[in-house]
C-alpha positions as CSV (number, residue, x, y, z in Angstrom):
1,M,-9.1,7.3,11.8
2,N,-10.2,10.7,13.2
3,L,-13.1,12.5,11.7
4,V,-10.8,15.1,10.1
5,H,-8.4,12.1,8.2
6,R,-11.9,10.1,7.3
7,K,-12.9,13.3,5.6
8,L,-9.9,13.9,3.6
9,C,-9.4,10.3,2.7
10,S,-12.8,10.2,1.6
11,S,-13.2,13.1,-0.4
12,A,-13.6,14.1,-3.9
13,L,-10.3,16.4,-3.8
14,W,-8.1,13.5,-2.7
15,A,-9.2,11.1,-4.7
16,K,-8.9,13.4,-7.8
17,A,-4.9,14.1,-6.5
18,V,-4.5,10.3,-6.2
19,A,-5.9,9.8,-9.8
20,A,-3.2,12.4,-10.9
21,E,-0.3,11.2,-9.3
22,M,-1.1,7.6,-9.6
23,P,0.6,7.2,-13.2
24,G,3.7,8.4,-11.9
25,N,3.6,6.2,-9.0
26,V,4.0,3.3,-10.9
27,A,5.8,4.7,-13.9
28,G,9.0,2.5,-14.8
29,F,7.5,-0.6,-13.1
30,D,6.4,-4.1,-14.8
31,L,3.4,-4.8,-12.6
32,G,2.2,-7.5,-14.8
33,D,-0.9,-9.4,-14.7
34,S,-2.1,-9.7,-11.4
35,V,-1.6,-7.0,-8.9
36,L,-2.2,-6.8,-5.1
37,E,-2.9,-3.7,-3.2
38,I,-2.8,-3.6,0.6
39,G,-5.2,-1.1,2.6
40,P,-7.1,0.7,0.3
41,G,-9.1,2.4,2.5
42,Y,-11.5,4.4,0.9
43,G,-10.8,3.3,-2.5
44,A,-8.9,6.1,-3.8
45,T,-5.8,4.6,-5.0
46,T,-8.1,1.5,-5.9
47,R,-10.0,3.4,-8.3
48,A,-6.8,4.9,-10.0
49,L,-4.7,1.4,-10.3
50,A,-7.9,-0.3,-11.8
51,R,-7.6,1.8,-15.0
52,L,-3.8,0.8,-15.1
53,V,-3.2,-2.8,-14.4
54,P,-5.0,-6.0,-16.1
55,R,-6.4,-7.5,-12.7
56,L,-6.3,-5.8,-9.2
57,T,-7.2,-7.6,-5.7
58,A,-7.5,-5.3,-2.9
59,V,-6.8,-6.8,0.8
60,E,-8.7,-4.3,3.5
61,I,-8.5,-4.8,7.2
62,D,-11.6,-3.0,7.9
63,G,-14.8,-4.7,7.1
64,A,-17.0,-1.8,6.6
65,S,-14.3,-0.5,4.0
66,A,-14.1,-4.0,2.3
67,E,-17.8,-4.0,2.1
68,L,-18.2,-0.5,0.2
69,L,-15.3,-1.4,-2.1
70,Q,-16.9,-4.4,-2.9
71,R,-20.1,-2.3,-3.6
72,E,-18.5,-0.2,-5.7
73,F,-15.9,-2.1,-7.4
74,G,-18.2,-5.5,-8.2
75,E,-16.6,-7.8,-10.3
76,R,-13.7,-4.9,-11.6
77,V,-11.7,-5.6,-8.4
78,R,-11.5,-8.7,-6.3
79,V,-12.0,-6.9,-2.4
80,V,-10.7,-9.6,0.5
81,H,-11.6,-8.6,4.0
82,G,-8.3,-9.4,5.4
83,D,-5.2,-8.4,7.3
84,G,-2.5,-7.6,4.9
85,A,0.0,-9.2,7.9
86,A,-1.6,-12.2,7.6
87,M,-3.2,-12.8,4.3
88,P,-5.4,-15.7,2.5
89,F,-3.8,-15.8,-0.8
90,E,-1.3,-18.8,-2.3
91,D,2.3,-18.2,-2.3
92,G,3.4,-16.4,-5.5
93,E,-0.3,-15.9,-6.5
94,F,0.7,-12.0,-7.7
95,S,3.0,-10.4,-10.0
96,A,3.2,-7.0,-8.0
97,V,1.9,-5.7,-4.3
98,V,1.5,-2.3,-4.1
99,C,0.7,-0.1,-0.9
100,F,0.1,3.5,-1.0
101,T,-0.3,5.9,2.1
102,M,-1.1,2.8,4.4
103,L,2.1,1.8,6.4
104,H,1.9,4.4,9.1
105,H,-1.6,3.4,10.1
106,V,0.3,0.0,11.2
107,P,0.6,0.4,14.8
108,T,4.0,-1.7,15.4
109,T,7.2,-2.1,13.5
110,A,6.9,-5.6,13.6
111,L,3.5,-5.5,12.3
112,Q,4.6,-3.7,9.1
113,D,7.7,-6.1,8.8
114,A,4.8,-8.9,9.2
115,I,3.1,-7.0,5.9
116,F,6.6,-6.9,4.3
117,A,7.2,-10.8,4.8
118,E,3.6,-11.5,3.4
119,A,4.0,-9.1,0.4
120,F,7.1,-11.4,0.1
121,R,5.2,-14.6,0.3
122,V,2.5,-13.7,-1.9
123,L,4.7,-12.3,-4.8
124,R,5.9,-14.5,-7.7
125,P,9.8,-14.8,-8.1
126,G,10.9,-11.2,-9.6
127,G,7.7,-9.8,-8.4
128,V,7.7,-6.5,-7.6
129,L,7.0,-4.6,-4.0
130,R,6.0,-0.8,-4.9
131,A,5.0,1.6,-1.9
132,I,4.8,5.1,-1.0
133,D,4.1,6.9,2.6
134,G,4.2,9.8,4.4
135,L,6.8,10.8,6.8
136,E,7.0,12.2,10.2
137,S,6.1,15.7,10.1
138,V,4.6,18.6,12.1
139,P,1.4,18.6,9.5
140,F,1.3,14.7,9.4
141,R,1.2,14.5,13.0
142,L,-1.5,17.1,13.5
143,L,-3.6,15.3,11.0
144,H,-3.1,12.0,13.0
145,I,-4.3,13.3,16.4
146,G,-6.4,10.7,18.0
147,D,-5.5,8.3,15.3
148,T,-2.3,5.4,14.9
149,L,0.9,7.2,13.6
150,N,3.8,4.8,13.2
151,A,5.5,6.6,10.1
152,L,8.3,4.9,8.6
153,D,12.3,5.5,9.0
154,P,13.7,5.7,5.4
155,V,17.1,4.4,7.0
156,S,15.5,1.5,8.1
157,L,13.8,0.3,4.8
158,W,16.5,-1.4,3.3
159,P,17.7,-3.4,6.1
160,R,14.2,-4.3,6.8
161,L,13.3,-5.7,3.3
162,T,16.7,-7.2,2.8
163,T,16.1,-9.2,6.0
164,T,12.8,-10.0,4.5
165,G,14.3,-11.8,1.3
166,F,13.8,-8.5,-1.3
167,T,16.7,-7.5,-3.3
168,D,16.9,-4.6,-5.9
169,I,15.5,-2.4,-3.2
170,K,15.3,1.4,-4.0
171,V,14.4,3.8,-1.5
172,D,13.6,7.8,-2.2
173,H,12.5,10.3,0.3
174,V,11.6,14.1,0.5
175,P,12.2,15.0,4.2
176,K,9.1,15.3,6.1
177,R,6.9,14.8,3.1
178,S,6.9,11.1,1.6
179,V,9.2,8.0,1.0
180,R,8.7,5.9,-2.0
181,F,10.4,2.8,-2.1
182,S,10.4,-0.7,-4.4
183,A,12.2,-4.0,-3.9
184,R,11.9,-7.3,-5.8
185,K,11.7,-11.0,-5.2
186,P,14.4,-12.6,-6.3
187,H,14.0,-15.2,-9.4
């Protein structure tokens, strides 16, 4: 991440906005008893989720961020330093997998698809995937100067998730703002 992006994502203002939005971001989804968050970054989403779910695990690819998260959350959240495209978890370990505003940081579509495949693998039958991410726009591109930016194409999500094995796929997007999607691992 570039300096501006790091400052924004680690700011109290961002954390406050995320906390206010999080209940609505997961409303209507039965996340169950064991939720996995992929790519928590600086932890704003983790702070908000930890209040809403019984048990939360977070997998973070950046070692320094994973260490900071572990220090902050201690026993409240299991923080694992690992790659969302090759997760160190058992098959069917989680009742839900979530990821918020992180998929655009994954450098290739193939790696994004690997994350979807891993999410599918670690979900229990009937488990839900819930994700929200930013979409391509001039302001979004400007924020990512010097960063990895691989914005999702909302039209391609349904076939990509279907190929992975997901069903009950729902994709909703606000053009040039965000995409919200969910899918379920069949029983």
